[in-house]
N, C-alpha and C positions, 0 to 999 in steps of 0.2 A: 640407587640409580633411579631417576625419574624421567618422565617423558617431557620433552620440550617441543613446542609447536614449531614447524619450519617457518622461517621468515622469508618473505620475498621482497626483492628490491624493485622499486618502480623506476624504470629508466626515464630520463627527461622527456623523450618524445612519446612516451606512453602515458604521460600524466593527463593529457586532454581526454583520452578515452576513459580513464578512471573518474575524472570529474563528471563526464557525461553520464557514466553508469551510476555514479553516486546521486546525481540530480534526478535521474529516472527513478531510482529506488525510493528516494525521499518523497518525490511527487506522488508516486504510487501509494505510499503509506498515508499521505494526506488526502488525496483525491478520492480513493475508494470509500472511506467512511463518509465523506461529504455526499457522494452519490447515493449511498444507502440512506442518509438522512433526508435527502430530497425525496427518495422513494417513500420513506416512512410518512413524511408529512403529506405527500400527495395522496397516498392511500387513506390516511387518516381523515383528511378533509373531504375526500370523495366518498367516504363511508363504504369502501369496498373491503369488507372485513376478511374475506378469503385471502386477498392479496396482502392485507396487513399482517396476517399470520406468517405468510411467506417472507415478507420483508423483515419481520421480527426475528425469524430464524436466521436470516442472512446477516443481520448485524452482529 
């Protein structure tokens, strides 16, 4: 006997909320690293090495 994961069915009127949730999830995965990249280059070019260490740890 093995474990099977429970499946859920998406009702037709609930599909819009799952699309919105999916879009928020993927945008969060893309936007957060972009923000950290902007922080990295701004601290690198302004030569604020203390903040560069902080941004490096955040990436």
